[in-house]
Structure formats: structure tokens, C-alpha cells
Backbone as CSV, one residue per row, in Angstrom:
resi,resn,N_x,N_y,N_z,CA_x,CA_y,CA_z,C_x,C_y,C_z
1,UNK,0.547,-6.353,-16.956,1.602,-7.349,-16.729,1.907,-7.443,-15.243
2,UNK,2.104,-8.649,-14.762,2.380,-8.871,-13.349,3.882,-8.781,-13.110
3,UNK,4.288,-7.913,-12.182,5.707,-7.697,-11.900,5.917,-7.649,-10.389
4,UNK,7.164,-7.541,-9.980,7.458,-7.416,-8.550,7.315,-5.965,-8.099
5,UNK,7.182,-5.812,-6.802,7.114,-4.459,-6.263,8.395,-3.685,-6.507
6,UNK,9.512,-4.372,-6.419,10.800,-3.694,-6.600,10.942,-3.141,-8.007
7,UNK,10.455,-3.884,-9.015,10.527,-3.394,-10.392,9.798,-2.073,-10.536
8,UNK,8.653,-1.965,-9.901,7.862,-0.734,-9.978,8.496,0.387,-9.165
9,UNK,8.905,0.082,-7.951,9.343,1.134,-7.030,10.770,1.596,-7.261
10,UNK,11.622,0.742,-7.784,12.985,1.186,-8.077,12.968,2.255,-9.165
11,UNK,12.110,2.053,-10.168,11.960,3.041,-11.247,11.389,4.345,-10.684
12,UNK,10.406,4.224,-9.781,9.829,5.421,-9.168,10.879,6.172,-8.360
13,UNK,11.717,5.424,-7.651,12.802,6.021,-6.863,13.791,6.761,-7.751
14,UNK,14.162,6.145,-8.847,15.154,6.744,-9.745,14.609,7.956,-10.488
15,UNK,13.304,7.965,-10.777,12.721,9.038,-11.585,11.933,10.063,-10.772
16,UNK,11.774,9.835,-9.449,11.208,10.846,-8.584,9.695,10.988,-8.568
17,UNK,8.983,9.878,-8.526,7.529,9.932,-8.367,7.103,8.822,-7.418
18,UNK,5.814,8.775,-7.096,5.303,7.740,-6.199,4.239,6.921,-6.913
19,UNK,4.108,5.675,-6.490,3.104,4.765,-7.048,2.085,4.446,-5.962
20,UNK,0.820,4.487,-6.329,-0.223,4.173,-5.378,-0.324,2.689,-5.105
21,UNK,-0.498,2.346,-3.831,-0.742,0.961,-3.422,-2.157,0.932,-2.856
22,UNK,-3.078,0.343,-3.610,-4.497,0.418,-3.300,-5.009,-0.920,-2.782
23,UNK,-5.680,-0.880,-1.642,-6.175,-2.114,-1.029,-7.413,-2.642,-1.740
24,UNK,-7.492,-3.967,-1.806,-8.657,-4.611,-2.403,-9.083,-5.792,-1.552
25,UNK,-10.341,-6.202,-1.749,-10.829,-7.416,-1.097,-11.795,-8.178,-1.991
26,UNK,-11.988,-7.683,-3.233,-12.890,-8.402,-4.142,-12.601,-8.071,-5.603
27,UNK,-13.370,-8.684,-6.485,-13.202,-8.505,-7.923,-13.456,-7.068,-8.353
28,UNK,-14.548,-6.482,-7.861,-14.935,-5.150,-8.314,-13.877,-4.094,-7.984
29,UNK,-13.348,-4.141,-6.777,-12.330,-3.168,-6.382,-11.053,-3.363,-7.203
30,UNK,-10.668,-4.615,-7.397,-9.450,-4.902,-8.158,-9.565,-4.405,-9.591
31,UNK,-10.689,-4.695,-10.217,-10.888,-4.280,-11.605,-10.902,-2.758,-11.715
32,UNK,-11.541,-2.088,-10.755,-11.615,-0.626,-10.789,-10.223,-0.004,-10.704
33,UNK,-9.378,-0.534,-9.820,-8.023,0.001,-9.648,-7.200,-0.201,-10.915
34,UNK,-7.259,-1.394,-11.486,-6.450,-1.672,-12.676,-6.949,-0.883,-13.881
35,UNK,-8.260,-0.753,-14.033,-8.789,0.050,-15.148,-8.355,1.505,-15.013
36,UNK,-8.357,2.025,-13.802,-7.909,3.402,-13.583,-6.441,3.550,-13.959
37,UNK,-5.629,2.584,-13.557,-4.202,2.626,-13.869,-3.964,2.565,-15.373
38,UNK,-4.745,1.737,-16.057,-4.585,1.637,-17.512,-4.968,2.943,-18.199
39,UNK,-6.046,3.554,-17.750,-6.472,4.815,-18.366,-5.461,5.933,-18.113
40,UNK,-4.787,5.877,-16.981,-3.786,6.891,-16.653,-2.378,6.492,-17.085
41,UNK,-2.266,5.285,-17.667,-0.955,4.765,-18.107,0.054,4.795,-16.952
42,UNK,-0.385,4.219,-15.842,0.415,4.242,-14.617,0.689,2.832,-14.101
43,UNK,1.892,2.596,-13.573,2.099,1.360,-12.822,1.236,1.412,-11.571
44,UNK,0.929,0.257,-11.000,0.072,0.267,-9.818,0.373,-0.946,-8.943
45,UNK,0.123,-0.788,-7.657,0.284,-1.884,-6.703,-1.080,-2.188,-6.112
46,UNK,-1.506,-3.437,-6.241,-2.744,-3.906,-5.621,-2.347,-4.619,-4.344
47,UNK,-2.893,-4.197,-3.218,-2.472,-4.840,-1.983,-3.665,-5.358,-1.176
48,UNK,-3.374,-6.389,-0.393,-4.385,-7.018,0.436,-3.903,-7.019,1.878
49,UNK,-4.804,-6.728,2.783,-4.493,-6.840,4.201,-4.731,-8.284,4.629
50,UNK,-4.300,-8.624,5.832,-4.537,-9.978,6.332,-6.034,-10.234,6.504
51,UNK,-6.780,-9.222,6.929,-8.224,-9.416,7.104,-8.930,-9.570,5.761
52,UNK,-8.418,-8.907,4.719,-8.988,-9.080,3.380,-8.760,-10.496,2.887
53,UNK,-7.598,-11.041,3.216,-7.296,-12.428,2.838,-8.221,-13.387,3.579
54,UNK,-8.472,-13.115,4.850,-9.399,-13.940,5.618,-10.799,-13.869,5.008
55,UNK,-11.196,-12.683,4.570,-12.521,-12.474,3.986,-12.656,-13.162,2.625
56,UNK,-11.699,-12.939,1.738,-11.823,-13.405,0.354,-11.191,-14.766,0.110
57,UNK,-10.239,-15.140,0.957,-9.491,-16.372,0.729,-8.191,-16.068,0.015
58,UNK,-7.107,-16.625,0.486,-5.796,-16.340,-0.083,-5.703,-16.771,-1.538
59,UNK,-6.053,-18.009,-1.817,-5.980,-18.520,-3.194,-6.929,-17.763,-4.102
60,UNK,-8.139,-17.485,-3.608,-9.158,-16.840,-4.430,-8.757,-15.409,-4.809
61,UNK,-8.326,-14.603,-3.830,-7.976,-13.220,-4.138,-6.710,-13.147,-4.988
62,UNK,-5.800,-14.094,-4.757,-4.585,-14.137,-5.580,-4.928,-14.417,-7.036
63,UNK,-5.850,-15.338,-7.272,-6.240,-15.676,-8.645,-6.897,-14.487,-9.330
64,UNK,-7.745,-13.753,-8.590,-8.408,-12.579,-9.165,-7.379,-11.527,-9.582
65,UNK,-6.503,-11.173,-8.643,-5.533,-10.110,-8.919,-4.535,-10.549,-9.988
66,UNK,-4.014,-11.752,-9.868,-3.009,-12.213,-10.824,-3.577,-12.288,-12.244
67,UNK,-4.798,-12.780,-12.378,-5.411,-12.877,-13.708,-5.585,-11.501,-14.333
68,UNK,-6.159,-10.567,-13.584,-6.363,-9.222,-14.115,-5.032,-8.517,-14.369
69,UNK,-4.053,-8.769,-13.504,-2.737,-8.144,-13.666,-2.033,-8.662,-14.915
70,UNK,-2.107,-9.953,-15.133,-1.433,-10.547,-16.290,-2.043,-10.068,-17.602
71,UNK,-3.317,-9.697,-17.560,-3.987,-9.202,-18.772,-3.862,-7.689,-18.926
72,UNK,-3.364,-7.013,-17.906,-3.288,-5.548,-17.925,-2.171,-5.060,-18.841
73,UNK,-2.334,-3.845,-19.335,-1.336,-3.242,-20.226,-0.297,-2.437,-19.462
74,UNK,-0.448,-2.361,-18.141,0.486,-1.605,-17.294,1.077,-2.548,-16.248
75,UNK,2.229,-2.199,-15.664,2.818,-3.047,-14.615,1.952,-3.059,-13.362
76,UNK,1.699,-4.260,-12.842,0.886,-4.435,-11.638,1.621,-5.383,-10.686
77,UNK,1.732,-4.992,-9.435,2.311,-5.863,-8.414,1.225,-6.249,-7.428
78,UNK,1.292,-7.482,-6.923,0.379,-7.955,-5.879,1.137,-7.977,-4.565
79,UNK,0.687,-7.145,-3.618,1.438,-6.894,-2.385,0.634,-7.258,-1.145
80,UNK,1.294,-7.866,-0.164,0.685,-8.103,1.147,0.946,-6.886,2.018
81,UNK,-0.129,-6.281,2.511,-0.024,-5.087,3.345,-0.067,-5.489,4.817
82,UNK,0.858,-4.986,5.594,0.907,-5.231,7.041,0.829,-6.718,7.400
83,UNK,1.751,-7.479,6.860,1.826,-8.888,7.232,2.481,-9.029,8.593
84,UNK,1.680,-9.280,9.607,2.213,-9.430,10.958,2.298,-10.896,11.373
85,UNK,1.607,-11.756,10.657,1.539,-13.178,10.978,2.461,-13.959,10.038
86,UNK,3.429,-14.667,10.595,4.411,-15.417,9.802,3.721,-16.375,8.837
87,UNK,2.708,-17.083,9.310,2.032,-18.075,8.465,1.334,-17.416,7.282
88,UNK,0.760,-16.237,7.495,0.101,-15.527,6.398,1.127,-15.080,5.361
89,UNK,2.253,-14.560,5.817,3.312,-14.139,4.894,3.775,-15.327,4.058
90,UNK,3.993,-16.471,4.682,4.457,-17.656,3.959,3.397,-18.138,2.967
91,UNK,2.123,-18.073,3.345,1.058,-18.500,2.435,0.989,-17.589,1.223
92,UNK,1.179,-16.294,1.444,1.181,-15.360,0.315,2.333,-15.658,-0.638
93,UNK,3.473,-16.008,-0.091,4.609,-16.370,-0.942,4.274,-17.594,-1.780
94,UNK,3.611,-18.560,-1.183,3.251,-19.784,-1.911,2.162,-19.526,-2.948
95,UNK,1.270,-18.572,-2.658,0.117,-18.349,-3.531,0.349,-17.319,-4.628
96,UNK,1.568,-16.794,-4.729,1.881,-15.968,-5.883,1.919,-14.471,-5.697
97,UNK,1.961,-13.997,-4.451,2.176,-12.557,-4.257,3.565,-12.207,-4.795
98,UNK,3.711,-11.026,-5.390,5.008,-10.632,-5.938,5.727,-9.625,-5.037
99,UNK,5.077,-9.302,-3.925,5.656,-8.376,-2.952,4.955,-8.629,-1.620
100,UNK,5.720,-8.650,-0.540,5.103,-8.839,0.782,5.687,-7.831,1.761
101,UNK,4.847,-7.417,2.699,5.329,-6.588,3.792,5.332,-7.419,5.060
102,UNK,6.484,-7.491,5.713,6.491,-8.014,7.067,6.526,-6.820,8.000
103,UNK,5.470,-6.672,8.793,5.372,-5.551,9.717,5.804,-6.011,11.102
104,UNK,7.069,-5.771,11.421,7.604,-6.125,12.730,7.747,-4.931,13.638
105,UNK,6.984,-3.861,13.352,7.134,-2.621,14.110,6.717,-2.772,15.575
106,UNK,5.942,-3.821,15.879,5.528,-4.019,17.274,6.659,-4.637,18.113
107,UNK,7.693,-5.155,17.427,8.798,-5.782,18.140,9.894,-4.778,18.481
108,UNK,10.756,-5.173,19.382,11.962,-4.395,19.640,12.821,-4.373,18.371
109,UNK,13.682,-3.388,18.274,14.472,-3.150,17.057,15.197,-4.412,16.581
110,UNK,15.935,-5.073,17.451,16.715,-6.251,17.049,15.825,-7.407,16.611
111,UNK,14.690,-7.579,17.282,13.761,-8.647,16.914,13.141,-8.369,15.557
112,UNK,12.825,-7.109,15.273,12.293,-6.710,13.976,13.304,-7.059,12.884
113,UNK,14.563,-6.759,13.119,15.622,-7.093,12.158,15.697,-8.602,11.949
114,UNK,15.681,-9.345,13.027,15.837,-10.804,12.957,14.747,-11.463,12.103
115,UNK,13.476,-11.113,12.377,12.386,-11.757,11.640,12.330,-11.259,10.197
116,UNK,12.589,-9.965,10.004,12.607,-9.423,8.643,13.654,-10.133,7.792
117,UNK,14.819,-10.385,8.349,15.870,-11.111,7.631,15.404,-12.515,7.264
118,UNK,14.684,-13.165,8.156,14.184,-14.506,7.878,13.196,-14.494,6.714
119,UNK,12.307,-13.506,6.718,11.346,-13.378,5.614,12.076,-13.153,4.298
120,UNK,13.056,-12.257,4.313,13.801,-11.935,3.099,14.583,-13.142,2.586
121,UNK,15.120,-13.944,3.490,15.903,-15.121,3.079,15.049,-16.131,2.322
122,UNK,13.729,-16.088,2.544,12.815,-16.977,1.828,12.247,-16.289,0.588
123,UNK,11.862,-15.016,0.730,11.191,-14.298,-0.362,12.117,-13.985,-1.535
124,UNK,13.310,-13.500,-1.256,14.208,-13.098,-2.348,14.567,-14.236,-3.301
125,UNK,14.880,-15.435,-2.806,15.147,-16.533,-3.750,13.940,-16.890,-4.614
126,UNK,12.746,-16.515,-4.159,11.523,-16.766,-4.933,11.230,-15.612,-5.888
127,UNK,12.080,-14.577,-5.877,11.861,-13.418,-6.731,10.802,-12.475,-6.220
128,UNK,10.547,-12.494,-4.911,9.518,-11.649,-4.311,10.166,-10.522,-3.515
129,UNK,9.678,-9.309,-3.708,10.206,-8.135,-3.015,9.639,-8.061,-1.597
130,UNK,10.369,-7.362,-0.715,9.952,-7.282,0.688,9.976,-5.837,1.180
131,UNK,8.886,-5.475,1.870,8.771,-4.186,2.553,8.793,-4.429,4.053
132,UNK,9.387,-3.515,4.797,9.363,-3.589,6.257,8.965,-2.225,6.797
133,UNK,8.699,-2.171,8.100,8.304,-0.913,8.732,9.164,-0.650,9.954
134,UNK,9.570,0.597,10.091,10.365,1.010,11.244,9.731,2.254,11.832
135,UNK,9.485,2.225,13.137,8.673,3.249,13.767,7.253,2.710,13.857
136,UNK,6.403,3.370,14.632,5.033,2.891,14.795,4.051,3.949,14.323
137,UNK,3.265,3.587,13.294,2.278,4.499,12.729,0.969,4.327,13.488
138,UNK,0.451,5.415,14.029,-0.747,5.349,14.840,-2.004,5.069,14.041
139,UNK,-3.109,4.830,14.761,-4.395,4.613,14.116,-4.767,3.157,13.989
140,UNK,-5.878,2.917,13.274,-6.407,1.563,13.127,-6.577,1.240,11.656
141,UNK,-6.078,0.073,11.247,-6.302,-0.431,9.887,-6.447,-1.930,9.974
142,UNK,-7.686,-2.400,9.790,-8.003,-3.819,9.906,-7.506,-4.367,11.237
143,UNK,-6.555,-5.299,11.212,-6.108,-5.929,12.452,-4.990,-5.159,13.146
144,UNK,-4.497,-4.082,12.524,-3.391,-3.307,13.087,-3.935,-2.103,13.845
145,UNK,-3.628,-2.012,15.147,-4.083,-0.889,15.959,-2.935,-0.391,16.818
146,UNK,-2.633,0.905,16.685,-1.576,1.537,17.479,-2.148,2.806,18.097
147,UNK,-2.239,2.854,19.414,-2.733,4.053,20.090,-1.789,5.218,19.850
148,UNK,-2.341,6.425,19.873,-1.545,7.627,19.616,-0.351,7.728,20.560
149,UNK,-0.551,7.317,21.805,0.523,7.412,22.788,1.675,6.456,22.494
150,UNK,1.384,5.412,21.689,2.418,4.424,21.375,3.087,4.676,20.019
151,UNK,2.534,5.613,19.238,3.110,5.911,17.925,4.471,6.586,18.101
152,UNK,5.425,6.167,17.285,6.774,6.736,17.359,7.303,7.034,15.965
153,UNK,8.050,8.113,15.839,8.675,8.474,14.576,9.870,7.551,14.296
154,UNK,10.175,7.384,13.028,11.323,6.567,12.639,12.618,7.315,12.918
155,UNK,13.542,6.643,13.580,14.857,7.221,13.869,15.771,7.017,12.656
156,UNK,16.336,8.087,12.093,17.184,7.954,10.901,18.377,7.024,11.095
157,UNK,19.023,7.078,12.243,20.165,6.197,12.496,19.732,4.732,12.497
158,UNK,18.593,4.460,13.146,18.088,3.090,13.168,17.681,2.637,11.765
159,UNK,17.155,3.557,10.959,16.755,3.214,9.596,17.955,2.732,8.786
160,UNK,19.070,3.433,8.913,20.284,3.035,8.195,20.748,1.650,8.648
161,UNK,20.796,1.446,9.941,21.235,0.153,10.478,20.278,-0.961,10.053
162,UNK,18.999,-0.690,10.092,17.990,-1.689,9.743,18.147,-2.147,8.301
163,UNK,18.296,-1.203,7.391,18.420,-1.537,5.974,19.727,-2.284,5.704
164,UNK,20.801,-1.845,6.329,22.089,-2.512,6.128,22.060,-3.957,6.614
165,UNK,21.375,-4.214,7.709,21.374,-5.550,8.299,20.329,-6.491,7.687
166,UNK,19.294,-5.930,7.063,18.240,-6.784,6.510,18.299,-6.920,4.990
167,UNK,18.703,-5.858,4.293,18.661,-5.880,2.830,17.244,-5.737,2.295
168,UNK,16.354,-5.107,3.077,14.968,-4.925,2.665,14.901,-4.062,1.406
169,UNK,13.869,-4.280,0.579,13.769,-3.594,-0.711,13.187,-2.192,-0.610
170,UNK,12.231,-1.984,0.293,11.680,-0.658,0.525,11.201,-0.583,1.961
171,UNK,11.254,0.628,2.509,11.012,0.800,3.939,9.870,1.776,4.199
172,UNK,8.904,1.335,5.013,7.832,2.214,5.467,8.306,2.940,6.712
173,UNK,8.192,4.258,6.701,8.665,5.051,7.832,7.507,5.836,8.451
174,UNK,7.659,6.171,9.719,6.653,6.943,10.443,7.108,8.393,10.544
175,UNK,6.338,9.295,9.906,6.680,10.717,9.938,5.474,11.573,10.348
176,UNK,4.449,10.928,10.925,3.308,11.701,11.408,1.968,11.350,10.808
177,UNK,1.926,10.426,9.853,0.644,9.982,9.309,0.018,8.961,10.253
178,UNK,-1.244,8.608,9.992,-1.939,7.616,10.814,-2.909,6.838,9.945
179,UNK,-3.177,5.603,10.352,-4.167,4.798,9.645,-5.573,5.246,10.019
180,UNK,-6.503,5.069,9.080,-7.890,5.389,9.378,-8.254,6.824,9.048
181,UNK,-9.310,7.311,9.701,-9.845,8.650,9.425,-9.213,9.670,10.371
182,UNK,-8.699,10.760,9.814,-8.104,11.825,10.617,-9.179,12.718,11.223
183,UNK,-8.937,13.181,12.453,-9.826,14.141,13.089,-9.427,15.570,12.730
184,UNK,-8.222,15.732,12.233,-7.715,17.024,11.770,-6.576,16.758,10.808
185,UNK,-5.994,17.801,10.240,-4.874,17.601,9.323,-3.637,17.133,10.101
186,UNK,-2.961,16.079,9.606,-1.753,15.603,10.279,-0.590,16.562,10.062
187,UNK,0.342,16.563,10.979,1.548,17.373,10.834,2.715,16.432,10.512
188,UNK,3.174,16.485,9.278,4.213,15.570,8.830,5.606,16.157,9.084
189,UNK,6.526,15.299,9.475,7.905,15.707,9.745,8.716,15.561,8.454
190,UNK,8.660,16.593,7.623,9.325,16.547,6.326,10.841,16.529,6.465
191,UNK,11.381,17.174,7.480,12.829,17.157,7.687,13.320,15.732,7.964
192,UNK,12.540,14.995,8.723,12.897,13.606,9.023,12.877,12.766,7.735
193,UNK,11.840,12.961,6.934,11.730,12.258,5.662,12.928,12.568,4.767
194,UNK,13.256,13.839,4.642,14.378,14.255,3.796,15.680,13.628,4.257
195,UNK,15.911,13.588,5.558,17.126,13.022,6.124,17.207,11.520,5.854
196,UNK,16.105,10.814,6.104,16.092,9.359,5.905,16.297,9.017,4.433
197,UNK,15.628,9.726,3.557,15.760,9.460,2.116,17.199,9.657,1.655
198,UNK,17.821,10.733,2.100,19.194,11.028,1.687,20.160,9.955,2.177
199,UNK,19.928,9.450,3.368,20.847,8.474,3.945,20.613,7.060,3.426
200,UNK,19.388,6.749,3.045,19.102,5.397,2.563,19.206,5.277,1.046
201,UNK,18.793,6.317,0.319,18.825,6.300,-1.143,18.140,5.051,-1.692
202,UNK,16.887,4.862,-1.284,16.102,3.698,-1.698,14.617,4.070,-1.669
203,UNK,13.742,3.229,-2.216,12.310,3.544,-2.172,11.775,3.648,-0.748
204,UNK,11.032,4.717,-0.485,10.438,4.976,0.824,8.919,4.870,0.708
205,UNK,8.296,4.297,1.749,6.851,4.048,1.744,6.157,4.934,2.771
206,UNK,4.988,5.472,2.380,4.178,6.286,3.274,2.847,5.592,3.505
207,UNK,2.599,5.173,4.750,1.324,4.577,5.129,0.394,5.662,5.672
208,UNK,-0.899,5.346,5.740,-1.855,6.283,6.327,-2.030,7.556,5.534
209,UNK,-2.007,7.455,4.199,-2.051,8.665,3.371,-3.461,9.130,3.043
210,UNK,-4.456,8.272,3.248,-5.835,8.712,2.993,-6.169,9.883,3.918
211,UNK,-6.633,10.984,3.344,-6.999,12.137,4.149,-5.891,13.151,4.349
212,UNK,-4.676,12.834,3.915,-3.577,13.798,4.008,-3.759,14.840,2.900
213,UNK,-3.651,16.140,3.202,-3.846,17.180,2.187,-2.952,16.975,0.968
214,UNK,-3.476,17.343,-0.199,-2.759,17.129,-1.449,-1.388,17.796,-1.446
215,UNK,-1.294,19.017,-0.903,-0.006,19.710,-0.924,1.042,18.964,-0.093
216,UNK,0.598,18.324,0.992,1.528,17.546,1.813,1.968,16.276,1.092
217,UNK,1.028,15.651,0.388,1.373,14.451,-0.382,2.407,14.798,-1.452
218,UNK,2.159,15.870,-2.180,3.084,16.252,-3.251,4.457,16.625,-2.691
219,UNK,4.483,17.261,-1.530,5.770,17.590,-0.913,6.499,16.324,-0.491
220,UNK,5.762,15.365,0.069,6.369,14.104,0.481,6.965,13.376,-0.728
221,UNK,6.250,13.404,-1.839,6.764,12.770,-3.067,8.021,13.486,-3.538
222,UNK,8.027,14.794,-3.475,9.195,15.559,-3.922,10.419,15.286,-3.053
223,UNK,10.174,14.844,-1.805,11.270,14.563,-0.876,11.663,13.084,-0.847
224,UNK,11.002,12.277,-1.688,11.480,10.906,-1.836,10.553,9.773,-1.504
225,UNK,9.271,10.039,-1.216,8.325,8.936,-1.012,7.988,8.326,-2.371
226,UNK,8.002,6.996,-2.457,7.781,6.312,-3.738,6.615,5.337,-3.751
227,UNK,6.113,4.976,-2.588,4.931,4.103,-2.494,3.996,4.731,-1.461
228,UNK,2.742,4.933,-1.870,1.773,5.568,-0.984,0.557,4.664,-0.849
229,UNK,0.249,4.286,0.381,-0.855,3.368,0.640,-2.184,4.110,0.756
230,UNK,-3.189,3.596,0.040,-4.522,4.184,0.066,-5.552,3.077,0.307
231,UNK,-6.289,3.208,1.397,-7.330,2.231,1.728,-8.604,2.941,2.161
232,UNK,-8.501,3.773,3.191,-9.686,4.435,3.747,-10.438,5.243,2.695
233,UNK,-9.742,5.962,1.839,-10.409,6.764,0.803,-11.252,5.884,-0.123
234,UNK,-10.770,4.671,-0.400,-11.522,3.752,-1.262,-12.778,3.266,-0.550
235,UNK,-12.655,2.948,0.721,-13.805,2.480,1.490,-14.877,3.563,1.592
236,UNK,-14.431,4.796,1.810,-15.404,5.883,1.927,-16.111,6.140,0.602
237,UNK,-15.377,6.012,-0.517,-15.996,6.179,-1.836,-17.023,5.076,-2.078
238,UNK,-16.674,3.862,-1.680,-17.596,2.731,-1.812,-18.872,2.987,-1.014
239,UNK,-18.694,3.386,0.230,-19.843,3.624,1.114,-20.757,4.711,0.558
240,UNK,-20.174,5.811,0.126,-20.964,6.930,-0.386,-21.766,6.515,-1.620
241,UNK,-21.112,5.781,-2.529,-21.792,5.358,-3.754,-22.897,4.351,-3.455
242,UNK,-22.641,3.426,-2.540,-23.646,2.431,-2.193,-24.855,3.086,-1.516
243,UNK,-24.596,4.011,-0.621,-25.699,4.706,0.054,-26.557,5.463,-0.964
244,UNK,-25.925,6.034,-1.971,-26.653,6.781,-2.995,-27.595,5.851,-3.778
245,UNK,-27.091,4.664,-4.106,-27.914,3.690,-4.830,-29.113,3.284,-3.988
246,UNK,-28.861,2.941,-2.736,-29.935,2.481,-1.848,-30.980,3.575,-1.641
247,UNK,-30.529,4.824,-1.520,-31.445,5.930,-1.276,-32.258,6.281,-2.519
248,UNK,-31.578,6.337,-3.673,-32.239,6.812,-4.890,-32.936,5.709,-5.671
249,UNK,-32.501,4.449,-5.473,-33.101,3.329,-6.192,-33.439,2.205,-5.211
250,UNK,-34.361,2.446,-4.308,-34.668,1.480,-3.242,-35.181,0.136,-3.752
251,UNK,-35.690,0.089,-4.994,-36.230,-1.156,-5.528,-35.166,-2.030,-6.197
252,UNK,-33.956,-1.485,-6.361,-32.881,-2.256,-7.002,-32.330,-3.282,-6.030
253,UNK,-32.266,-4.534,-6.472,-31.706,-5.593,-5.635,-30.676,-6.447,-6.379
254,UNK,-30.424,-6.126,-7.647,-29.419,-6.839,-8.428,-28.028,-6.390,-7.952
255,UNK,-27.203,-7.290,-7.407,-25.874,-6.899,-6.911,-25.027,-6.197,-7.959
256,UNK,-25.198,-6.597,-9.225,-24.396,-5.970,-10.281,-24.739,-4.501,-10.442
257,UNK,-26.021,-4.204,-10.360,-26.445,-2.808,-10.506,-26.082,-1.987,-9.270
258,UNK,-25.979,-2.648,-8.133,-25.618,-1.944,-6.906,-24.112,-1.718,-6.800
259,UNK,-23.346,-2.676,-7.309,-21.885,-2.583,-7.187,-21.233,-1.739,-8.278
260,UNK,-21.870,-1.652,-9.443,-21.273,-0.895,-10.552,-20.950,0.554,-10.161
261,UNK,-21.870,1.272,-9.501,-21.540,2.646,-9.102,-20.385,2.722,-8.100
262,UNK,-20.265,1.716,-7.234,-19.157,1.735,-6.277,-17.828,1.567,-6.997
263,UNK,-17.825,0.733,-8.033,-16.602,0.545,-8.819,-16.212,1.837,-9.522
264,UNK,-17.214,2.519,-10.062,-16.949,3.790,-10.742,-16.376,4.809,-9.763
265,UNK,-16.913,4.837,-8.550,-16.449,5.796,-7.537,-15.012,5.499,-7.129
266,UNK,-14.698,4.229,-6.934,-13.333,3.835,-6.570,-12.371,4.185,-7.697
267,UNK,-12.800,3.946,-8.897,-11.967,4.232,-10.075,-11.589,5.710,-10.127
268,UNK,-12.528,6.581,-9.853,-12.245,8.014,-9.881,-11.272,8.421,-8.782
269,UNK,-11.406,7.827,-7.599,-10.462,8.107,-6.519,-9.062,7.686,-6.927
270,UNK,-8.941,6.507,-7.500,-7.626,5.989,-7.902,-6.992,6.881,-8.958
271,UNK,-7.766,7.309,-9.941,-7.225,8.175,-10.985,-6.737,9.497,-10.407
272,UNK,-7.483,10.038,-9.472,-7.085,11.286,-8.822,-5.771,11.113,-8.069
273,UNK,-5.643,10.006,-7.344,-4.422,9.737,-6.580,-3.235,9.530,-7.508
274,UNK,-3.445,8.825,-8.591,-2.355,8.566,-9.538,-1.775,9.874,-10.056
275,UNK,-2.644,10.798,-10.421,-2.170,12.095,-10.911,-1.466,12.867,-9.794
276,UNK,-2.000,12.779,-8.587,-1.394,13.463,-7.447,0.008,12.932,-7.152
277,UNK,0.178,11.616,-7.298,1.468,10.995,-6.987,2.486,11.150,-8.127
278,UNK,2.002,11.531,-9.324,2.909,11.731,-10.448,3.289,10.477,-11.198
279,UNK,2.494,9.413,-11.057,2.839,8.161,-11.753,2.110,8.004,-13.071
280,UNK,1.207,8.946,-13.413,0.534,8.877,-14.696,1.538,9.038,-15.830
281,UNK,1.302,8.270,-16.896,2.188,8.248,-18.076,3.600,7.743,-17.751
282,UNK,3.726,6.918,-16.713,5.032,6.362,-16.330,5.118,4.859,-16.613
283,UNK,4.018,4.273,-17.101,4.021,2.819,-17.342,4.904,2.477,-18.541
């Protein structure tokens, strides 16, 4: 069933678990994520980056996700990940996304508030949930690049002011994670997370979770993270499975036979994450 992000995440916030937000750019990835969620009886968020929309087409990817979501036996939300372009955010609203992220973290604090409020004033009357980001998460993810020297942790006082002035539905905070592949284990600021969660009492989002040790993920969930973004782990599973097919079956050229193993690999990653986040049997 297709639902809003807030419907999924408010329940996660109240009951103390996290829901995976898995990036997609095609039919195979979308189907793999939803099948995994159904087998684990878990709510799930399917999200698209701006570059994925450019690759697949806004209308086309929306139709794929919405159709599979509407036929699914578990709650599914369609979310825009890292929407930095106003026109892209507006197009997603028109094309049926049920949740959008406006990422204004590159702006000064007041400007981030101003534009986020504008997005919310349009999205909420349409019944669409909104995510925002405060602080700068380092690393590279599609069109979003933040050098390590420019990454900043989320200030708890600013987080309170931001939420009060915008009315955002869930907030992505920076506590030490990064987008992309880690060169070593990240050091997460759990005290900062605990403080922000206690003061906001709302769903909290963790970006850059691919590659974060399981014990750190579980601790973050126990301290109030409710949405966890996973992209890099899916891409690496796809790559590994595709390389295996090409190496072991060099004569295979049927795209269906080549893509099926990648879907299976992605599905297993998603199921593992769902259990790690504690959203299994929560649908």
C-alpha cells in the first residue's frame, strides 16, 4: 500500500525502531526492495535521488514505484532523497511522490528555514511529508558533494529552532556519518543524537549509513533514529553480483538472466538491514 513518509515514520518514532530508506533507479531494484519488505513484513521507504530521476525519468520511475507500492502488502512510501533543486522538488510533488526531502544544508541557517517553509507550504496541503537536513554530512552521493573540511555536526539549539519555525515532519542530522564508501569506521556522536532526539521528540533521519558497523546502527536506533538511508550497500551488491555473472557465465547476454542475480543480491541486503533496524514484523 502506498502511504506517506510521516505515516511510516511517526509509528517508528512512537514504537522505537527505524525504517530503511533504500535508493532505486529502475524496476529491478524497486521490486527487490519491496519483495524483501514483504517477506520481512516491514514498512519500507523507496527513495530516488535527483540523478536517478534524471536517469530514469520522473514520470517513469514514479509509475514503477507507485504501481508496485499500491500492489504491496506492506506500507511503502515514495521519497525524494536530497532534493536540492526547487524545480525537481515541485515536479516530484506533481508526479506523485508521497514524501520529499528539501536539502538546504548548503545554505545559511535562516535561508534553509525560509526555503524549507516554502516547500512545506506547498507539500503539506497536498498530503506529502517533508524531510529537511541541518548540519552538513560529508562525502559524495550522486550530485551532493561535501568535503570533509566543510562537514559540520548538527547544533541541538539550531535543531529546535529549525523545527519550530518550519514544521518539518522529520529531520536529517549530522552526527559523524558520511555519504559513499568509508575508509575506516566512522565515529558517531551518540551524545549529540540523544540530546537532539530528547529535545525534538520527532522522527530523526540518519544519512550515510552504508558501511556503518551494525552495533553503531543498533545503538543509533535505540537512541531515536527512525529513518536510515541505504544506497552504497545496494550499489556494491549489484556490482558484485553482476561481476560474478560476467566472470562465470561469459556467454550470457540476456539482460534478464544478468539482472536477476543482482536483484537477488539487493534483496538480501535489504532483508539484512530491515532486521538490523528492527522494522521486521512491524507492517
